[in-house]
C-alpha positions as CSV (number, residue, x, y, z in Angstrom):
1,X,0.0,0.0,0.0
2,X,1.4,3.5,-0.9
3,X,2.6,5.5,2.1
4,X,2.1,9.2,2.9
5,X,4.4,10.9,5.4
6,X,4.1,14.3,7.2
7,X,7.2,15.6,5.4
8,X,5.6,15.0,2.0
9,X,2.8,17.4,3.0
10,X,5.1,20.3,3.7
11,X,4.7,22.2,0.4
12,X,0.9,21.6,0.4
13,X,0.6,22.8,4.0
14,X,2.6,26.0,3.0
15,X,0.3,26.6,0.0
16,X,-2.8,26.0,2.1
17,X,-2.0,28.7,4.6
18,X,-3.6,31.4,2.5
19,X,-6.8,29.5,1.8
20,X,-10.1,30.0,3.5
21,X,-11.6,27.3,5.7
22,X,-14.4,26.9,3.2
23,X,-11.9,26.3,0.4
24,X,-10.1,23.7,2.5
25,X,-13.3,21.9,3.4
26,X,-14.3,21.9,-0.3
27,X,-10.9,20.5,-1.3
28,X,-11.2,17.7,1.3
29,X,-14.7,16.8,0.0
30,X,-13.6,16.6,-3.6
31,X,-10.3,14.8,-2.7
32,X,-11.8,12.1,-0.5
33,X,-15.4,11.9,-2.0
34,X,-17.4,9.6,0.2
35,X,-14.5,8.7,2.5
36,X,-14.5,11.9,4.4
37,X,-16.1,12.8,7.8
38,X,-16.0,15.7,10.2
39,X,-15.2,15.3,13.9
40,X,-16.8,17.5,16.6
41,X,-17.0,17.5,20.4
42,X,-19.9,20.0,20.0
43,X,-17.7,23.0,21.1
44,X,-17.5,26.3,19.3
45,X,-14.9,25.4,16.7
46,X,-16.5,22.1,15.9
47,X,-19.8,23.8,15.5
48,X,-18.3,26.4,13.2
49,X,-16.9,23.5,11.0
50,X,-20.4,21.9,11.0
51,X,-22.0,25.2,9.9
52,X,-19.5,25.6,7.1
53,X,-20.1,22.1,5.9
54,X,-23.9,22.8,6.0
55,X,-23.5,26.1,4.1
56,X,-21.4,24.4,1.4
57,X,-24.2,21.8,1.1
58,X,-21.7,18.9,1.4
59,X,-22.7,15.4,2.3
60,X,-20.1,15.0,5.0
61,X,-21.2,13.2,8.2
62,X,-20.1,14.5,11.6
63,X,-18.6,12.1,14.0
64,X,-19.3,12.7,17.7
65,X,-18.0,10.5,20.5
66,X,-20.5,10.2,23.4
67,X,-18.4,9.0,26.4
68,X,-21.5,8.2,28.4
69,X,-20.7,11.0,30.8
70,X,-21.2,14.1,28.7
71,X,-23.0,17.2,29.9
72,X,-26.7,17.3,28.9
73,X,-26.0,20.6,27.3
74,X,-23.5,18.9,25.0
75,X,-26.0,16.3,23.9
76,X,-28.6,18.9,23.3
77,X,-26.1,20.9,21.2
78,X,-25.4,17.7,19.1
79,X,-29.1,17.3,18.5
80,X,-29.5,20.9,17.4
81,X,-26.6,20.7,15.0
82,X,-28.2,17.7,13.3
83,X,-31.6,19.2,13.2
84,X,-30.9,22.9,12.3
85,X,-27.9,22.4,10.1
86,X,-29.4,19.3,8.3
87,X,-26.3,17.2,9.0
88,X,-25.9,13.5,9.7
89,X,-24.3,13.3,13.2
90,X,-22.9,9.8,13.8
91,X,-22.6,9.1,17.5
92,X,-19.9,6.7,18.6
93,X,-19.9,5.2,22.1
94,X,-17.6,3.0,24.3
95,X,-18.6,-0.6,24.8
96,X,-19.0,-0.3,28.6
97,X,-21.0,2.2,30.6
98,X,-19.1,4.3,33.1
99,X,-20.6,2.2,35.9
100,X,-19.4,-1.1,34.3
101,X,-15.9,0.4,33.7
102,X,-15.7,1.6,37.3
103,X,-16.7,-1.8,38.6
104,X,-14.0,-3.4,36.6
105,X,-11.2,-0.8,36.9
106,X,-12.1,1.5,39.7
107,X,-12.4,5.3,39.4
108,X,-9.7,5.8,36.8
109,X,-9.9,9.6,36.3
110,X,-8.5,10.3,39.8
111,X,-4.9,9.8,38.7
112,X,-2.9,10.9,35.6
113,X,-2.3,7.3,34.5
114,X,-5.9,6.4,35.1
115,X,-7.1,9.5,33.2
116,X,-5.1,8.5,30.2
117,X,-6.5,5.0,30.3
118,X,-10.1,6.3,30.8
119,X,-9.9,8.7,27.9
120,X,-8.5,6.0,25.7
121,X,-11.3,3.6,26.5
122,X,-14.1,6.1,26.4
123,X,-13.0,8.5,23.6
124,X,-10.1,7.1,21.5
125,X,-11.3,3.5,21.1
126,X,-14.8,4.4,20.0
127,X,-13.4,6.6,17.2
128,X,-10.9,4.0,16.2
129,X,-13.7,1.5,15.6
130,X,-14.6,3.4,12.4
131,X,-11.0,3.3,11.2
132,X,-10.9,2.0,7.6
133,X,-14.2,3.7,6.7
134,X,-12.6,7.1,6.1
135,X,-9.5,8.4,4.5
136,X,-9.9,12.0,5.6
137,X,-11.3,13.6,8.8
138,X,-12.0,17.3,9.0
139,X,-11.1,18.4,12.6
140,X,-11.3,21.8,14.2
141,X,-8.0,22.3,16.0
142,X,-6.7,25.9,16.1
143,X,-3.3,27.2,16.8
144,X,-4.9,29.9,18.9
145,X,-5.8,27.2,21.4
146,X,-2.2,27.2,22.5
147,X,-0.2,24.4,24.1
148,X,0.7,21.6,21.8
149,X,-1.7,23.0,19.2
150,X,0.2,26.2,18.8
151,X,2.0,25.0,15.7
152,X,-0.6,22.5,14.4
153,X,-0.4,22.1,10.6
154,X,-3.5,22.3,8.4
155,X,-2.9,18.8,7.1
156,X,-1.5,16.1,9.4
157,X,-1.4,12.4,9.3
158,X,-3.3,10.4,11.9
159,X,-1.4,7.2,12.4
160,X,-3.8,5.4,14.6
161,X,-6.8,6.1,12.4
162,X,-4.8,5.8,9.2
163,X,-6.4,9.0,7.8
164,X,-5.3,12.5,6.8
165,X,-6.6,15.1,9.3
166,X,-7.6,18.4,7.8
167,X,-7.7,21.4,10.2
168,X,-9.4,24.2,8.2
169,X,-9.4,26.5,11.2
170,X,-5.7,26.0,12.1
171,X,-4.9,29.7,11.5
172,X,-8.3,31.1,12.6
173,X,-7.7,33.6,15.4
174,X,-9.9,34.1,18.4
175,X,-11.1,37.4,16.8
176,X,-12.0,35.6,13.6
177,X,-13.8,32.9,15.5
178,X,-15.8,35.4,17.5
179,X,-16.7,37.3,14.4
180,X,-17.8,34.2,12.5
181,X,-19.9,33.0,15.5
182,X,-21.6,36.3,15.8
183,X,-22.2,36.9,12.1
184,X,-23.7,33.5,11.4
185,X,-25.4,33.1,14.8
186,X,-23.6,29.8,15.3
187,X,-25.2,27.2,17.6
188,X,-23.0,27.1,20.6
189,X,-22.8,24.9,23.7
190,X,-24.5,26.8,26.5
191,X,-21.6,25.8,28.8
192,X,-19.3,28.2,27.0
193,X,-21.4,31.1,28.5
194,X,-21.1,29.5,31.9
195,X,-17.3,29.8,32.1
196,X,-16.3,26.6,30.3
197,X,-13.6,27.5,27.8
198,X,-13.5,23.9,26.6
199,X,-16.0,21.2,27.3
200,X,-15.3,17.5,27.8
201,X,-16.8,14.9,30.2
202,X,-18.8,16.0,33.2
203,X,-16.4,14.2,35.6
204,X,-13.3,16.1,34.5
205,X,-14.3,19.5,33.1
206,X,-14.7,22.7,35.1
207,X,-15.1,26.5,34.3
208,X,-11.9,28.6,34.0
209,X,-11.1,31.8,35.9
210,X,-10.3,35.0,34.0
211,X,-6.6,34.9,33.0
212,X,-6.3,31.2,33.2
213,X,-5.2,29.1,30.1
214,X,-8.1,27.9,28.0
215,X,-7.5,24.3,29.0
216,X,-7.1,24.9,32.7
217,X,-10.6,23.5,33.3
218,X,-9.7,20.1,31.9
219,X,-8.7,17.6,34.5
220,X,-8.0,20.4,37.0
221,X,-7.9,17.9,39.8
222,X,-4.8,16.3,38.3
223,X,-2.7,19.4,38.1
224,X,-0.5,20.1,35.0
225,X,0.1,16.4,34.1
226,X,-3.1,15.9,32.2
227,X,-4.0,18.3,29.4
228,X,-5.3,16.2,26.5
229,X,-7.5,13.1,26.0
230,X,-5.6,11.7,23.0
231,X,-8.4,11.8,20.4
232,X,-6.4,14.3,18.4
233,X,-3.0,12.7,17.5
234,X,-1.0,15.9,17.3
235,X,-1.8,16.5,21.0
236,X,0.1,13.5,22.1
237,X,2.2,12.1,19.2
238,X,4.9,13.4,16.9
239,X,3.9,12.2,13.4
240,X,7.1,13.4,11.8
241,X,8.8,10.0,11.5
242,X,5.7,7.9,10.8
243,X,3.3,7.4,7.9
244,X,-0.2,6.4,6.9
245,X,-1.2,4.1,4.0
246,X,-3.7,5.3,1.4
247,X,-4.5,4.2,-2.1
248,X,-2.4,5.6,-4.8
249,X,-5.5,7.2,-6.3
250,X,-6.1,9.1,-3.0
251,X,-2.5,10.2,-2.7
252,X,-2.6,11.4,-6.3
253,X,-5.7,13.4,-5.5
254,X,-4.2,14.9,-2.4
255,X,-1.3,16.3,-4.5
256,X,-3.5,17.3,-7.4
257,X,-2.3,14.7,-9.8
258,X,-5.7,13.3,-10.4
259,X,-7.8,16.1,-9.1
260,X,-9.1,18.9,-11.2
261,X,-10.2,20.8,-8.1
262,X,-7.3,23.1,-7.4
263,X,-7.3,25.8,-4.7
């Protein structure tokens, strides 16, 4: 199977820096045809991506991982996105309920090692179950989020899912995000208005104080050792020396060899 490395994407990533998110989403839709999906945790950036997909009238499903301990506001936001934006939201879930997991493993999220294991079982594994169905996933990571995302490229390989991740909002500033949300009256998770800068599971997410980093409310009880859940590979892995395997036709399309859609 032909291989695609992160290094081979360098020129394309450079060229894509001047493109709009809508142009990048349209490119992904044409490049991967029916093997493309969006990924959203029903937070602001993911909802902006969903709105753009809807406005472009693209038949791209949205993947949402329901860990079984999500806030009710998040689930209601998911339902509104599906209904009001006319999108197919595909909900993925872990095999075991939180009660079943706790009975078997104890309360994992009370320690850094346990948190990593819990997030893997409840977020990463459910997403990995659809590996092989898609060759591209449109994500919503932004460099403005800081931390390990500060230098996130627009295109990055996802080794575990064996897909190309497309981040159309990578260079979207906070000001651009606020402007887009306001201009288009984007559906937003009500928890954002209650002090939650980011929203995850109800066990491990708290509001943030003014002046705190955006992710200070995630796993606050564990201190600085836990910052990410692992569902986004660039948060935890360095893809530089690895590769994904795609068909030659898909790789040719990525680089414009067999794709008349150029941006």
